[in-house]
SETOR-127071 format. One line per 10 residues: their letters; for each residue z, x, y of N, C-alpha, C. Coordinates in steps of 0.1 Angstrom, whole numbers. Example, Ala and Ser with C-alpha at 12.3 -4.5 7.8 and 13.67 -1.06 7.14 Angstrom:
! residues 2
AS = 78,132,-57,78,123,-45,78,132,-33  71,128,-22,71,137,-11,79,129,0 .
//
This chain:
! residues 261
MFKLTTIKAL = 84,-21,217,81,-13,215,86,0,207  83,15,205,88,20,190,93,31,195  103,38,185,100,56,187,103,58,169  100,72,171,100,76,152,115,85,156  118,78,145,132,85,138,128,87,128  141,97,119,143,103,102,149,93,94  144,97,83,156,91,74,156,104,62  165,114,56,163,123,48,166,119,31  163,125,28,170,126,10,166,144,6  174,143,1,171,162,-5,166,157,-21 .
PLTLVLLAGC = 153,166,-21,151,173,-14,138,174,-5  135,159,-5,124,154,6,128,150,22  117,151,26,123,140,39,118,134,44  117,117,46,107,106,50,108,101,64  100,96,69,100,97,83,101,76,84  107,73,94,104,56,97,104,54,111  103,46,113,101,34,128,111,31,132  113,28,142,126,17,148,121,15,163  124,2,170,125,0,184,132,7,191  127,6,203,126,14,216,120,13,226 .
TSGTPADPVS = 121,20,237,115,16,255,104,24,254  100,35,244,83,40,244,75,32,239  62,33,239,50,34,235,45,41,228  49,53,229,45,60,226,59,70,215  56,70,200,63,71,189,67,86,195  85,91,199,91,102,198,91,112,185  91,124,186,90,135,176,104,132,167  101,136,149,112,134,147,120,145,146  134,146,139,143,155,143,147,167,133  144,165,122,144,171,111,134,169,102 .
AQTPGFVALQ = 133,182,93,124,184,85,122,190,73  116,192,65,120,199,49,106,198,42  98,194,41,78,196,36,73,201,47  66,208,37,52,212,50,42,203,59  40,192,53,41,182,58,50,174,69  58,174,63,65,169,73,67,178,85  69,191,85,74,200,91,59,195,103  46,197,99,33,195,107,33,179,116  39,172,110,42,157,116,52,159,127  63,169,125,70,170,136,64,177,147 .
KGDDATAEKD = 55,185,142,51,191,156,42,187,161  35,170,157,24,163,161,15,167,157  10,176,147,-1,185,140,-5,171,129  -7,164,135,-12,152,124,-22,155,114  -34,164,117,-46,172,110,-38,177,98  -33,185,102,-25,193,89,-10,188,87  -9,177,88,2,167,83,-1,160,71  -17,155,74,-26,147,64,-28,156,56  -35,167,57,-42,174,47,-32,178,40  -22,182,41,-7,188,34,0,175,22 .
LRADNANTPH = 2,166,28,3,153,23,-4,144,16  -16,150,15,-25,140,13,-20,153,-4  -26,165,-1,-22,171,-18,-9,168,-21  -1,168,-16,12,162,-22,9,151,-29  5,142,-24,1,129,-30,-5,130,-42  -12,137,-43,-24,138,-54,-18,144,-64  -7,152,-58,-3,162,-70,9,156,-75  16,146,-71,27,143,-75,25,126,-73  16,116,-77,16,105,-72,29,96,-81  26,85,-69,41,78,-71,52,80,-69 .
SAYDELDLGL = 53,95,-56,65,97,-50,68,89,-37  74,77,-35,79,69,-23,75,80,-13  85,88,-13,87,96,2,75,107,9  64,107,0,53,112,1,45,102,7  45,89,2,38,79,0,44,71,15  55,72,23,57,69,30,53,78,44  54,90,41,55,99,52,35,97,56  29,96,47,14,102,47,8,85,54  14,77,47,12,60,58,19,62,69  26,68,75,32,75,91,19,82,94 .
VYQRKGRMDM = 14,89,89,2,99,96,-4,85,102  -10,80,90,-24,72,97,-18,59,108  -5,56,107,1,44,114,-1,55,128  6,66,128,3,74,145,-12,72,148  -22,76,136,-34,75,142,-42,59,144  -32,53,144,-38,39,147,-48,30,134  -45,39,120,-56,38,112,-46,22,98  -39,14,104,-35,4,96,-41,5,80  -54,8,82,-63,-1,73,-60,11,62  -53,25,68,-53,33,55,-38,36,52 .
AEPLYRQAMT = -28,33,61,-14,32,58,-11,23,51  -19,10,52,-12,0,44,-9,-1,29  -17,4,20,-21,9,5,-9,16,3  -7,27,14,3,34,13,20,32,11  22,21,22,32,17,24,37,5,15  26,1,11,25,-14,-5,31,-4,-18  25,8,-18,30,17,-28,40,18,-28  47,23,-14,58,28,-13,67,16,-19  69,12,-13,75,-5,-17,77,-9,-33  66,-5,-42,71,-7,-58,76,8,-60 .
DGHNVHPTVT = 69,22,-58,77,30,-60,91,32,-54  92,30,-42,106,28,-33,115,18,-40  111,10,-44,124,-1,-48,136,3,-50  139,8,-54,152,12,-57,161,19,-54  150,31,-47,156,47,-40,161,44,-29  175,51,-26,181,51,-14,186,61,-11  182,69,2,179,77,8,196,84,9  199,97,5,215,99,6,220,98,18  213,101,29,219,104,45,206,96,54  209,88,64,199,86,70,203,89,87 .
TTQWSKDMTV = 192,86,96,197,90,111,203,81,119  200,65,115,202,57,120,214,47,115  220,40,121,231,32,117,227,20,109  210,10,114,209,3,109,202,4,95  197,20,92,190,23,82,198,27,71  210,28,71,218,32,65,219,32,51  218,15,44,218,13,30,203,5,29  193,10,35,180,5,34,174,14,23  164,9,11,159,16,4,144,15,9  135,28,3,124,33,10,116,17,11 .
EQIACENLSL = 118,13,0,109,-3,1,117,-9,13  123,-11,16,128,-18,33,124,-9,39  124,2,45,116,11,53,100,11,52  90,12,42,80,4,40,75,-3,47  83,-17,45,81,-30,46,82,-31,66  94,-21,71,94,-24,87,81,-18,90  80,-8,85,65,-4,86,55,-11,92  54,-18,79,41,-26,79,46,-38,86  54,-45,91,60,-54,102,54,-49,116  58,-39,115,57,-30,128,41,-29,131 .
GLPPAAPGTE = 32,-22,122,20,-17,122,9,-31,118  12,-46,114,4,-50,113,10,-61,124  -7,-73,124,-3,-83,137,6,-91,127  14,-101,134,25,-108,130,17,-118,122  23,-124,105,18,-134,105,22,-150,111  10,-162,104,12,-174,112,26,-174,111  29,-188,125,41,-192,119,49,-198,107  56,-194,103,63,-205,92,58,-200,76  51,-186,72,42,-178,67,53,-164,64  50,-156,53,54,-151,48,55,-137,57 .
SPCQTTMVVA = 59,-124,55,61,-116,62,45,-104,60  45,-94,71,31,-88,61,39,-82,50  49,-75,50,54,-70,35,52,-80,23  47,-90,22,46,-97,13,30,-101,16  21,-104,23,8,-110,24,3,-104,40  -8,-104,36,-18,-104,48,-25,-114,55  -23,-120,62,-26,-135,65,-40,-134,75  -48,-143,69,-63,-147,73,-62,-161,81  -58,-161,92,-61,-176,98,-76,-182,98  -78,-193,94,-92,-200,94,-91,-210,100 .
VETPGPTAST = -97,-211,113,-98,-225,123,-112,-230,117  -107,-248,113,-120,-254,109,-120,-263,119  -114,-267,125,-116,-278,135,-108,-268,146  -109,-274,159,-104,-265,172,-93,-272,175  -84,-270,184,-69,-279,190,-59,-276,176  -51,-285,174,-44,-289,173,-45,-291,154  -54,-292,150,-60,-297,138,-63,-287,129  -64,-273,137,-67,-262,128,-59,-259,119  -66,-257,106,-55,-253,93,-54,-238,92  -45,-235,81,-44,-220,81,-41,-214,69 .
SHTVAYNTYF = -49,-206,60,-50,-197,51,-46,-189,51  -40,-182,39,-34,-168,41,-36,-164,20  -39,-152,26,-46,-142,12,-29,-134,9  -30,-128,-3,-17,-121,-7,-23,-109,-15  -21,-97,-8,-27,-86,-19,-22,-78,-26  -25,-78,-38,-18,-65,-45,-25,-56,-53  -19,-43,-47,-29,-30,-53,-19,-25,-69  -33,-30,-82,-26,-19,-90,-34,-6,-92  -21,5,-94,-32,18,-95,-28,25,-106  -40,31,-110,-41,38,-123,-43,52,-121 .
DFGKSTLTDA = -38,64,-138,-38,74,-140,-51,77,-139  -50,95,-135,-65,95,-135,-73,94,-149  -82,92,-148,-92,84,-160,-91,75,-168  -78,66,-161,-73,56,-175,-73,46,-170  -76,38,-178,-72,24,-176,-63,15,-181  -51,21,-188,-41,12,-192,-28,12,-175  -22,1,-181,-13,-3,-166,0,8,-166  2,13,-151,19,19,-153,27,11,-154  43,13,-154,51,1,-152,50,0,-136  50,3,-128,46,0,-116,33,-8,-112 .
GQTQIASAAK = 21,-3,-122,12,-16,-123,14,-32,-131  24,-34,-140,24,-44,-145,35,-51,-135  47,-43,-130,56,-52,-114,45,-57,-107  30,-52,-105,22,-56,-89,16,-70,-100  16,-68,-107,4,-76,-118,16,-92,-116  31,-92,-124,38,-100,-124,35,-103,-109  40,-100,-102,42,-109,-88,32,-114,-86  18,-109,-88,3,-117,-86,6,-132,-95  8,-129,-104,9,-139,-114,18,-150,-108  31,-143,-104,43,-155,-100,34,-163,-86 .
EQAENPNRRI = 29,-154,-76,25,-160,-68,19,-172,-67  4,-169,-78,-6,-174,-83,2,-188,-94  14,-187,-97,19,-197,-106,29,-210,-97  32,-202,-88,41,-208,-73,27,-216,-68  16,-216,-68,7,-220,-55,-7,-225,-69  -3,-228,-78,-17,-236,-91,-28,-239,-85  -35,-243,-73,-49,-244,-68,-49,-231,-63  -44,-219,-63,-52,-208,-54,-59,-201,-66  -66,-193,-59,-74,-187,-68,-71,-170,-72  -72,-159,-81,-73,-146,-80,-83,-138,-79 .
TVLGKASNVG = -86,-130,-66,-99,-118,-73,-93,-107,-77  -100,-101,-87,-94,-91,-90,-108,-80,-87  -109,-71,-82,-119,-58,-80,-114,-45,-80  -119,-39,-94,-117,-26,-100,-126,-17,-93  -119,-3,-91,-122,5,-84,-121,20,-87  -125,30,-85,-124,45,-93,-124,54,-83  -124,62,-81,-120,78,-74,-131,85,-78  -138,96,-64,-151,101,-65,-152,108,-74  -148,112,-85,-152,124,-93,-155,116,-110  -169,118,-116,-178,122,-123,-192,113,-117 .
TDEYNMALSH = -199,104,-129,-213,103,-128,-208,88,-120  -218,80,-117,-217,65,-106,-215,58,-118  -224,61,-132,-224,51,-148,-208,52,-152  -203,63,-147,-188,67,-159,-178,60,-145  -179,60,-133,-170,53,-125,-172,36,-124  -188,35,-126,-189,20,-127,-178,16,-138  -178,22,-153,-176,14,-163,-160,16,-166  -155,26,-156,-138,27,-159,-136,16,-148  -145,14,-135,-136,2,-123,-133,-11,-133  -150,-8,-143,-147,-22,-152,-140,-25,-158 .
RRADTVRAAM = -131,-17,-165,-124,-17,-178,-110,-16,-172  -108,-9,-157,-100,-14,-152,-93,-24,-145  -106,-32,-143,-104,-46,-137,-102,-56,-148  -105,-50,-160,-103,-62,-173,-87,-58,-177  -88,-48,-176,-70,-45,-187,-63,-57,-174  -63,-58,-162,-56,-61,-151,-58,-75,-152  -73,-83,-155,-74,-99,-159,-69,-102,-170  -67,-88,-184,-58,-96,-195,-44,-97,-195  -37,-85,-186,-25,-90,-185,-19,-100,-174  -29,-105,-167,-23,-115,-156,-24,-133,-168 .
IADGVPASKI = -37,-128,-173,-36,-137,-180,-20,-138,-194  -22,-130,-199,-6,-128,-209,3,-129,-199  6,-131,-189,17,-135,-177,16,-153,-175  5,-158,-178,6,-174,-179,-7,-175,-169  -16,-164,-163,-23,-172,-155,-38,-177,-161  -42,-192,-156,-50,-193,-162,-63,-186,-164  -75,-184,-172,-84,-172,-167,-95,-178,-162  -94,-195,-160,-103,-197,-150,-101,-200,-139  -87,-193,-133,-85,-191,-119,-83,-177,-114  -88,-169,-124,-95,-154,-118,-106,-150,-118 .
DVSWVGDREP = -114,-143,-107,-127,-138,-108,-125,-125,-105  -131,-119,-116,-134,-101,-118,-143,-96,-111  -144,-85,-104,-162,-76,-104,-154,-63,-103  -163,-51,-102,-157,-39,-102,-175,-34,-95  -169,-21,-86,-175,-12,-77,-179,4,-77  -172,7,-93,-169,22,-87,-164,27,-82  -169,37,-76,-161,45,-64,-172,40,-52  -180,30,-48,-186,27,-38,-175,22,-25  -167,17,-29,-161,11,-21,-143,19,-20  -141,29,-16,-136,38,-17,-120,30,-4 .
VVAEAAGTDE = -108,31,-4,-95,27,-1,-95,38,13  -101,52,5,-102,63,17,-107,72,15  -112,73,26,-125,83,26,-124,94,13  -134,101,8,-130,113,-1,-147,120,0  -142,134,-5,-157,139,-4,-160,142,-19  -174,142,-23,-175,141,-39,-171,153,-44  -170,144,-58,-164,149,-67,-148,150,-61  -140,143,-50,-128,148,-49,-119,132,-56  -106,137,-66,-99,128,-68,-87,124,-62  -89,110,-54,-81,103,-44,-71,95,-49 .
PLNRLVQSKV = -59,102,-54,-50,86,-62,-48,68,-55  -49,70,-43,-49,55,-38,-62,49,-41  -73,56,-46,-90,49,-48,-87,47,-63  -78,49,-71,-77,47,-83,-70,36,-86  -77,21,-88,-68,8,-84,-76,-5,-80  -70,-16,-86,-73,-25,-89,-66,-33,-76  -76,-39,-66,-73,-51,-56,-72,-64,-65  -60,-68,-66,-58,-83,-64,-59,-92,-55  -64,-105,-51,-59,-115,-39,-57,-125,-44  -48,-131,-44,-43,-144,-48,-46,-152,-35 .
Q = -54,-159,-31,-60,-168,-21,-67,-183,-21 .
//
C-alpha cells in the first residue's frame, strides 16, 4: 500500500508515491505552484484544471507532467496518467531535483520517479518480462493450463508541437528506442498511429495526423526498421488520449502512438 510524499525543486514542486501502510494517499507536505496547492488540499478538480493549463503553456515540463499524472492516478485514471508519466520519463531523463523529502528518493531523477509511479499504478508485468516503465503487457492465452503463451506490447509516444509534423529531440529519442526494440526482436512489427488535437477542421486534422505518422515512419526506417515491419494509420482528432472540448489544444493529443508487438 502507498502514501503520498513530495519531492521539491526550485521553482517548481513535484509529487511522488512511496510504500506505506495505508490504502489512501496522505496529503503532500509542501507546495509552490497553484496546481500543487490544490493537489495538497485534495482539490483534484482545481489541480487538474491548473496543471492542464500549465502543461499546455509550457509543454515538456517534466514537473507539470508528473504532477498532472498524479492527479489522474489519484482519481484512478491510469489510462490518462500513463502517457503523462511516460512523457515525464523522457523530459525528466537527467532532471535531478535539488531537494527531496525521503532518503530513498535522494538521488532519483524525475524519470525514475515517473517509473515508480507507473510501477505502482499499472498491473504487474508477466514473470520474466520488463517492468511497466518500459512496456504494458498483454497476456494472450491460446491454450489452457501450463502451455499458455504470453506476448507483450511496448508502447512509445512521440509528441509534436502545435500544428507541426516535425520531430522534436524528445520525439527522436522515442523513435530510436522503438527502433532498438524492434531490432532486438526482428520478428515483431511496429504499428504507428497518428493523432491531432481538437483544433481546426476534421480534414485538416486528418491530414496533420497523416503527416505526423509518415514522419515517424520515415524516422524509424532511417533508424534501421524495415519498412515492411511498419504499419501506419491516422485518425485525426477522433481518438484523443485526453478528452477535450471542441477547439481545444491538448498537447497530449498531438502525438503518434507507436507499438512494437
